[in-house]
N, C-alpha and C positions, 0 to 999 in steps of 0.2 A: 331738237334738243338744244336748250340754251347753255350758256357757259356754266351756270351754277349746277345744272343737272349733270353735265359732262364731268365737272370737277368732282362732284360727290360720287358719281358712278365709278370713275377711274382713280379716285384718291388712293385706294389700297395698292393699285398697280404703280402709281407714281411714288408712293411711300417705299415700296420694295425697291424700286429703281434708285431712290434717293440713298438708300443704304449702300447700294453698289457704288454710287458716286462717292460717298463718304469713305468707303473702304479703299477704293483705288486711290483716292486723294491722300488718305492717311498713309498708305504704303509708299506712295511716291514722295511725300514730304519727308517721311522718316529716312528714306534712302538719300534724298536730296540734301538733307542736313548733314549726313555723314560725308557724302561726296563733296558738298560745298565747303565744309570745314577743311577737308584735305586740300582742295584746290586753293582755298584761302591761305593755308599754311605754305603751300608752294609759292603763291604769289608774294608772300612776305619773306620768303627765304633769302638768305644772303648769297645763295648760289645762283648765278645768272641763268644757267640752263634751266633750272627749275622754274624760275620766274618767267622765262620765255615760254615754257610748256604750259604754264597756267594761263598766261596771256593768250596763247594760241587757242587753248581749249575754250576760254570764255568768248573769244572773238568768233570762233566757229559756231558755238551754240547760239549766241545772240544774233549772229548774222544769217541764220537759216530759219525758215518757218517751222513751227512746232509740228504741223501736219506732215511735213516732209520727214522730220526726225521720227515720228511715229511709224510712218510707212517703211522707212529704212530699217528701223529696229525690228518691226514685226515681220516684214518679208525677208529681211536679211538674216536674222537669227533663226527663223523657222526653217531656213535652208540647212542649218547646221544642227540645231536641237529642236525638239518639240517644245514649243512655248505657248501656253494658253494666252488668249487675247488679253486677259486681265493683267498678267505679269508683263506682257509686251507693252501694254499701255502704261502700266505703273513705271516700268523702266524708262520709257520715253519721257514721261512727265518728270521723273527724277533727274534724268540727264539734262532736260531743258531747264528746270528750276535750279539745279545745282550751280549753274553759272551765275545766276542772279544772286543766289544766296551767298556764294563765294565773295562777290563784290560787296554785299551788305556786311558780311562778317569782317572782311578786310577793312572797310571804312570804319566799322565800330572799334576795332583794335587801334586803328590809327588815330581815333578821336580821344583815346585815353592819354592824358598828359604824361609826357615822358618823365616829368619830375616825380610823379607818384611811383612809377616803376623803379626809378633810380633810388628813391627813398626806401622802398621796400627791400631792394637788394642791399642797400647800405645797413639795414637793420638785421641782415643775416639771412634773409629769405633766399631759398634756392630759386632758380628760374621756374621750376614747375610750381612751387608754392606761390610765387608771385603771379604766375599765370592763373592759378586756381582761385586765389583769394583777392586779387586786385584787378588784373586786366580783364578776365572773363566776366565777372559780375558787372563791372562798369560798361564793358562793351555790350553786354546783354541789355542793360537798361537803355543804352543809346539806340540800339538797333531793333528793339522789340516792336515798336510801331511799324517799322518798315518790313520786318519779317512777317508780322501779322498780315500786312497788306499782300505780301507775296504768297502767303498761304491761301488767301482768299482768291487771288488770281489763279492759283493752281487748281482750286476747286472749279472755277468757271472754265478753265482750259481743259478740264477733264472731259468736257462735252465732245471734244475732238476724237476721243477713243471710240465713239460710235461708228466711225468710218472703218474700223477693223473688226466690227461685229459685236462690240460690247453693248449689252442692253442696259445702259444706264439711263439717267434722266432724259437726256436729249433724244436718244434713240427711241425711248418709250413714247415721247411726244410725237415723233415721226410715225410710229406704229399706230398710235391712237388717231392721228390725223388721217392716215391712210384707210383705216377701218371705218371711221365715222364720217369722212369727208367734211370735217369741221376743223380745217387747218388753223384758223385764227384762234378758236377756243382752246385747241390742244396746246398751241405754243404759248398762249397767255397762261394756261394752267402750269406749264413747266417753268415759266418765268416766275410764277408765284412761289414754287418750291425752291428755285435757286435763290430768290430774294430772302426767303425764310432762313435758308442755310447761311447766307452771307451776313444777315443781321445777327444771327446767333453767334457766328464766329467773331464778328466785330465786337459784340458785347463781351465775349469771353476775353478777347485781347485787351479791351479797354479796362476790364476788371483786373486783369493781371498787371497791366501797366499801373493802375491806381494803387494796387497792393504794393508793388515795388517802390513807387514814389513815396509811400508812407514811411518806408524805411530810410528814405533820404532826408526826411524832415527832421530838423533838430527838435529835441524834446523841450517842451515848455513847462514851466513851473506853474 
Protein backbone atom coordinates (compact mmCIF):
# COMPACT_ATOMS: atom_id res chain seq x y z
CA UNK A 1 0.00 0.00 0.00
CA UNK A 2 1.48 3.32 -1.07
CA UNK A 3 1.17 6.62 0.74
CA UNK A 4 -1.78 7.81 -1.36
CA UNK A 5 -3.72 4.57 -0.80
CA UNK A 6 -3.05 4.69 2.94
CA UNK A 7 -4.04 8.36 3.13
CA UNK A 8 -7.33 7.76 1.32
CA UNK A 9 -8.20 4.64 3.31
CA UNK A 10 -7.49 6.14 6.71
CA UNK A 11 -8.58 9.73 5.97
CA UNK A 12 -11.92 9.32 7.85
CA UNK A 13 -10.04 8.02 10.89
CA UNK A 14 -7.56 10.90 10.77
CA UNK A 15 -10.41 13.40 10.26
CA UNK A 16 -12.20 12.13 13.37
CA UNK A 17 -8.95 12.34 15.32
CA UNK A 18 -8.40 15.88 14.02
CA UNK A 19 -11.69 16.94 15.63
CA UNK A 20 -10.47 15.51 18.93
CA UNK A 21 -7.25 17.51 18.57
CA UNK A 22 -9.17 20.69 17.79
CA UNK A 23 -11.61 20.19 20.69
CA UNK A 24 -8.91 19.60 23.29
CA UNK A 25 -6.86 22.50 21.91
CA UNK A 26 -9.87 24.85 21.97
CA UNK A 27 -10.74 23.87 25.56
CA UNK A 28 -7.13 24.33 26.64
CA UNK A 29 -6.78 27.71 24.93
CA UNK A 30 -10.04 29.01 26.44
CA UNK A 31 -8.90 28.07 29.95
CA UNK A 32 -5.37 29.33 29.30
CA UNK A 33 -6.67 32.75 28.23
CA UNK A 34 -8.63 33.16 31.47
CA UNK A 35 -5.80 31.89 33.67
CA UNK A 36 -3.19 33.80 31.66
CA UNK A 37 -5.14 37.06 32.03
CA UNK A 38 -5.33 36.48 35.79
CA UNK A 39 -1.60 35.76 36.05
CA UNK A 40 -0.84 38.83 33.92
CA UNK A 41 -2.97 40.97 36.25
CA UNK A 42 -1.02 39.64 39.23
CA UNK A 43 2.27 40.30 37.44
CA UNK A 44 1.26 43.94 36.88
CA UNK A 45 -0.10 44.39 40.39
CA UNK A 46 1.33 47.03 42.70
CA UNK A 47 1.39 44.44 45.48
CA UNK A 48 4.84 42.88 45.64
CA UNK A 49 3.65 39.49 46.94
CA UNK A 50 1.22 39.11 44.03
CA UNK A 51 3.95 39.98 41.53
CA UNK A 52 6.24 37.44 43.17
CA UNK A 53 3.56 34.73 42.97
CA UNK A 54 3.00 35.47 39.28
CA UNK A 55 6.73 35.38 38.59
CA UNK A 56 7.10 32.09 40.47
CA UNK A 57 4.19 30.55 38.55
CA UNK A 58 5.57 31.62 35.17
CA UNK A 59 9.05 30.42 36.06
CA UNK A 60 7.77 27.04 37.27
CA UNK A 61 5.69 26.40 34.15
CA UNK A 62 8.29 27.60 31.66
CA UNK A 63 11.07 25.75 33.46
CA UNK A 64 9.51 22.27 33.36
CA UNK A 65 8.67 20.09 30.33
CA UNK A 66 5.07 19.94 29.15
CA UNK A 67 5.06 16.14 29.16
CA UNK A 68 5.99 16.20 32.85
CA UNK A 69 3.16 18.60 33.59
CA UNK A 70 0.72 16.36 31.72
CA UNK A 71 1.78 13.31 33.73
CA UNK A 72 1.68 15.16 37.06
CA UNK A 73 -1.80 16.54 36.43
CA UNK A 74 -3.18 13.29 34.99
CA UNK A 75 -1.74 10.88 37.54
CA UNK A 76 -1.89 13.36 40.41
CA UNK A 77 -5.47 14.52 40.02
CA UNK A 78 -6.79 11.06 39.26
CA UNK A 79 -5.62 10.04 42.73
CA UNK A 80 -8.13 12.56 44.12
CA UNK A 81 -10.93 12.78 41.56
CA UNK A 82 -12.00 10.79 38.53
CA UNK A 83 -10.72 12.82 35.61
CA UNK A 84 -11.06 11.73 31.97
CA UNK A 85 -7.92 11.87 29.86
CA UNK A 86 -9.50 14.60 27.71
CA UNK A 87 -9.86 17.05 30.60
CA UNK A 88 -6.57 16.07 32.19
CA UNK A 89 -4.85 16.83 28.90
CA UNK A 90 -6.80 20.06 28.41
CA UNK A 91 -5.95 21.24 31.94
CA UNK A 92 -2.27 20.45 31.46
CA UNK A 93 -2.17 22.29 28.13
CA UNK A 94 -4.03 25.22 29.70
CA UNK A 95 -1.65 25.29 32.66
CA UNK A 96 1.35 25.26 30.32
CA UNK A 97 0.11 27.85 27.83
CA UNK A 98 -1.25 30.22 30.49
CA UNK A 99 2.29 31.16 31.56
CA UNK A 100 3.24 32.17 28.03
CA UNK A 101 -0.08 33.94 27.44
CA UNK A 102 0.38 35.86 30.71
CA UNK A 103 3.72 37.20 29.49
CA UNK A 104 2.21 38.09 26.12
CA UNK A 105 -0.68 39.97 27.73
CA UNK A 106 1.61 41.76 30.16
CA UNK A 107 3.93 42.91 27.38
CA UNK A 108 0.92 44.07 25.35
CA UNK A 109 -0.36 46.29 28.16
CA UNK A 110 3.11 47.62 28.85
CA UNK A 111 3.37 48.61 25.18
CA UNK A 112 0.35 50.94 25.50
CA UNK A 113 1.69 54.51 25.80
CA UNK A 114 1.18 55.89 29.29
CA UNK A 115 0.18 59.20 27.78
CA UNK A 116 -2.96 57.67 26.29
CA UNK A 117 -3.96 56.19 29.62
CA UNK A 118 -3.34 59.47 31.43
CA UNK A 119 -5.24 61.40 28.78
CA UNK A 120 -8.22 59.06 29.11
CA UNK A 121 -8.26 59.47 32.87
CA UNK A 122 -7.99 63.26 32.54
CA UNK A 123 -11.11 63.19 30.33
CA UNK A 124 -13.04 61.66 33.19
CA UNK A 125 -12.89 57.97 32.28
CA UNK A 126 -12.84 55.53 35.15
CA UNK A 127 -10.07 52.94 35.43
CA UNK A 128 -12.42 50.23 34.16
CA UNK A 129 -13.61 52.29 31.19
CA UNK A 130 -10.02 53.21 30.32
CA UNK A 131 -9.09 49.54 30.47
CA UNK A 132 -12.03 48.53 28.29
CA UNK A 133 -11.91 51.30 25.68
CA UNK A 134 -8.23 52.23 25.49
CA UNK A 135 -5.78 49.78 27.01
CA UNK A 136 -7.39 46.44 26.09
CA UNK A 137 -8.03 47.22 22.38
CA UNK A 138 -4.51 48.58 21.88
CA UNK A 139 -2.96 45.67 23.75
CA UNK A 140 -4.98 43.19 21.66
CA UNK A 141 -3.76 44.72 18.39
CA UNK A 142 -0.19 44.55 19.62
CA UNK A 143 -0.31 40.98 20.89
CA UNK A 144 -2.63 39.35 18.35
CA UNK A 145 0.15 37.95 16.10
CA UNK A 146 2.02 36.53 19.11
CA UNK A 147 -1.18 35.12 20.64
CA UNK A 148 -2.04 33.51 17.32
CA UNK A 149 1.38 31.91 17.21
CA UNK A 150 0.90 30.62 20.76
CA UNK A 151 -2.43 29.07 19.77
CA UNK A 152 -0.74 27.25 16.89
CA UNK A 153 1.96 25.99 19.25
CA UNK A 154 -0.77 24.73 21.59
CA UNK A 155 -2.37 22.73 18.78
CA UNK A 156 0.95 21.07 17.94
CA UNK A 157 1.74 20.48 21.62
CA UNK A 158 -1.59 18.66 22.00
CA UNK A 159 0.09 15.65 20.38
CA UNK A 160 1.67 14.93 23.78
CA UNK A 161 -1.69 13.99 25.32
CA UNK A 162 -1.42 10.77 23.32
CA UNK A 163 0.84 9.54 26.13
CA UNK A 164 -2.09 9.53 28.58
CA UNK A 165 -4.36 7.56 26.28
CA UNK A 166 -6.03 10.24 24.17
CA UNK A 167 -6.75 9.01 20.65
CA UNK A 168 -6.04 12.28 18.86
CA UNK A 169 -4.10 12.82 15.65
CA UNK A 170 -0.68 11.64 16.77
CA UNK A 171 -1.96 8.58 18.61
CA UNK A 172 -4.04 7.70 15.55
CA UNK A 173 -0.93 7.81 13.38
CA UNK A 174 0.82 5.48 15.82
CA UNK A 175 -2.12 3.08 15.70
CA UNK A 176 -2.18 3.15 11.89
CA UNK A 177 1.58 2.60 11.75
CA UNK A 178 1.30 -0.38 14.11
CA UNK A 179 -1.53 -2.01 12.16
CA UNK A 180 -0.15 -1.45 8.64
CA UNK A 181 3.61 -1.61 9.36
CA UNK A 182 3.95 1.53 7.25
CA UNK A 183 5.40 3.91 9.78
CA UNK A 184 6.72 6.50 7.35
CA UNK A 185 3.46 6.77 5.41
CA UNK A 186 1.39 7.01 8.60
CA UNK A 187 3.53 9.79 10.07
CA UNK A 188 3.60 11.71 6.79
CA UNK A 189 -0.20 11.45 6.69
CA UNK A 190 -0.57 12.90 10.18
CA UNK A 191 1.93 15.64 9.29
CA UNK A 192 -0.35 16.61 6.39
CA UNK A 193 -3.31 16.95 8.76
CA UNK A 194 -1.32 19.03 11.25
CA UNK A 195 -0.07 21.23 8.42
CA UNK A 196 -3.62 21.79 7.16
CA UNK A 197 -4.77 22.82 10.66
CA UNK A 198 -1.82 25.17 11.16
CA UNK A 199 -2.30 26.80 7.75
CA UNK A 200 -6.01 27.31 8.45
CA UNK A 201 -5.29 28.87 11.86
CA UNK A 202 -2.56 31.07 10.39
CA UNK A 203 -4.95 32.32 7.71
CA UNK A 204 -7.62 33.06 10.33
CA UNK A 205 -5.18 35.02 12.53
CA UNK A 206 -3.86 36.96 9.52
CA UNK A 207 -7.42 37.80 8.43
CA UNK A 208 -8.32 39.03 11.92
CA UNK A 209 -5.12 41.05 12.14
CA UNK A 210 -5.83 42.61 8.73
CA UNK A 211 -9.36 43.47 9.81
CA UNK A 212 -8.14 45.16 12.98
CA UNK A 213 -5.44 47.05 11.08
CA UNK A 214 -8.08 48.51 8.76
CA UNK A 215 -9.66 50.26 11.73
CA UNK A 216 -6.30 51.90 12.51
CA UNK A 217 -5.92 53.41 9.06
CA UNK A 218 -6.93 57.04 8.72
CA UNK A 219 -9.87 57.69 6.44
CA UNK A 220 -8.97 59.01 3.01
CA UNK A 221 -11.01 61.45 1.03
